[in-house]
C-alpha positions in Angstrom: -4.9 2.0 17.6 -5.7 5.2 15.9 -3.0 7.2 14.1 -3.1 10.8 15.3 0.2 12.2 14.1 2.5 11.4 11.2 6.2 12.4 11.6 8.4 12.8 8.5 12.0 12.1 9.3 13.7 12.7 6.0 14.3 16.3 4.8 14.3 17.3 1.2 18.0 17.9 1.6 18.6 14.3 2.6 16.5 13.1 -0.3 18.4 15.2 -2.8 21.7 13.8 -1.6 20.8 10.3 -2.7 22.7 8.9 -5.6 20.8 8.8 -8.9 18.9 5.5 -9.5 21.1 3.0 -11.3 19.5 -0.1 -13.0 22.8 -2.0 -12.5 22.5 -1.5 -8.7 18.8 -2.3 -8.6 16.7 -5.4 -8.1 16.8 -5.8 -11.9 20.6 -6.2 -12.1 20.5 -10.1 -11.9 18.4 -10.1 -15.1 21.5 -9.6 -17.2 22.8 -13.0 -16.1 19.5 -14.8 -15.6 17.2 -13.8 -18.4 17.2 -15.6 -21.7 18.3 -12.5 -23.6 21.0 -11.6 -21.0 19.6 -8.1 -21.0 17.1 -5.9 -19.0 14.5 -6.2 -21.8 13.3 -9.2 -23.8 14.8 -9.5 -27.3 13.1 -10.5 -30.5 14.5 -14.0 -30.3 13.1 -14.5 -26.8 9.7 -13.0 -27.9 9.6 -15.4 -30.8 10.1 -18.4 -28.4 7.4 -17.0 -26.1 5.0 -16.7 -29.0 5.8 -20.1 -30.3 5.0 -21.7 -26.9 1.9 -19.6 -26.3 0.6 -20.3 -29.8 1.2 -24.1 -29.4 -0.7 -24.1 -26.1 -3.6 -22.3 -27.8 -3.7 -24.7 -30.7 -4.0 -27.6 -28.3 -7.3 -26.3 -27.1 -10.2 -28.2 -28.9 -12.7 -25.3 -28.3 -10.3 -22.8 -30.0 -9.9 -25.1 -33.0 -13.6 -25.7 -33.2 -14.3 -22.0 -33.1 -11.8 -21.4 -36.0 -13.4 -24.3 -38.0 -16.9 -22.8 -37.5 -15.9 -19.3 -38.3 -13.7 -20.4 -41.2 -16.6 -21.5 -43.5 -16.8 -18.0 -45.1 -13.2 -17.1 -45.1 -12.4 -18.0 -48.7 -9.6 -20.3 -47.6 -9.6 -23.9 -48.5 -9.0 -25.3 -45.0 -9.2 -24.2 -41.4 -5.4 -24.9 -41.2 -4.8 -22.2 -43.7 -6.8 -19.8 -41.6 -4.9 -20.9 -38.4 -1.6 -20.3 -40.2 -2.7 -16.8 -41.4 -4.0 -15.9 -37.9 -0.7 -17.2 -36.4 1.3 -15.0 -38.8 -0.7 -11.9 -37.7 -0.4 -12.7 -34.0 3.3 -13.4 -34.4 3.9 -10.0 -36.0 2.0 -8.2 -33.2 3.1 -10.4 -30.3 5.4 -7.9 -28.6 2.7 -5.3 -28.4 0.1 -7.8 -27.4 2.3 -9.2 -24.6 2.9 -5.8 -23.2 -0.8 -5.0 -23.2 -1.5 -8.4 -21.6 1.0 -7.7 -18.8 -0.4 -4.3 -18.1 -4.0 -5.4 -17.9 -3.1 -8.6 -15.9 -1.4 -6.4 -13.4 -4.6 -4.3 -13.0 -6.7 -7.3 -12.2 -6.9 -9.8 -9.4 -6.3 -13.0 -11.5 -2.5 -12.9 -10.9 0.4 -11.7 -13.0 0.1 -14.4 -15.6 -3.6 -14.4 -16.4 -6.4 -12.1 -17.5 -9.9 -12.5 -16.0 -12.9 -11.7 -18.2 -13.2 -8.2 -16.6 -9.6 -7.3 -17.5 -10.0 -8.8 -21.0 -13.1 -6.7 -21.5 -11.3 -3.5 -20.3 -8.5 -4.3 -22.7 -10.9 -4.7 -25.6 -12.8 -1.5 -24.6 -9.6 0.6 -24.2 -8.5 -0.6 -27.7 -11.9 0.2 -29.2 -12.4 -3.3 -30.5 -16.1 -4.1 -29.7 -18.3 -2.7 -32.4 -22.0 -2.9 -31.4 -23.1 -2.5 -35.0 -20.7 -5.1 -36.4 -21.9 -8.5 -37.4 -18.8 -10.3 -36.1 -17.1 -8.1 -33.5 -19.7 -7.4 -30.9 -18.9 -7.9 -27.1 -20.5 -11.3 -27.3 -18.1 -12.4 -30.1 -15.1 -11.2 -28.0 -16.5 -13.1 -25.0 -16.7 -16.2 -27.1 -13.1 -15.9 -28.1 -12.1 -15.4 -24.5 -14.0 -18.5 -23.4 -12.6 -20.6 -26.2 -9.0 -19.6 -25.5 -9.3 -19.9 -21.7 -11.1 -23.2 -21.6 -9.3 -25.8 -19.6 -9.2 -29.2 -21.4 -9.9 -32.3 -19.4 -6.6 -34.1 -19.4 -8.3 -37.5 -19.4 -10.1 -36.8 -22.7 -7.2 -35.1 -24.6 
């Protein structure tokens, strides 16, 4: 069927008589009882647990570790483990902001709420001004390598 006429049934007066929005009466109200922080927003303790779990998952990926070992040769650190620890400290300090950016760009894409596809990742990198075409180590291809290494699915039979 073809829509030929749209009828608006609420008047501005009816809309203005609505009570003001109240988070305690919204769909978010159960979060106070159900969320780890017992609050509407994540707390630093919860974010620390989230980072610890995400970082542990990343460190289990052989391609990520291999990339770090390969890139670590010129870092001036004695071992790749020192580089991983330093990288973990930087990531931990920025985790809240990174998580929010991840959620935003994941919501824009079609990979689901809990994943970024390469297109969304590339948009995130571009919006943050991270790819530097004239750089030796931070070109688009370098960022794509990081994406592939961190999103590689390990074969459960070989791990």
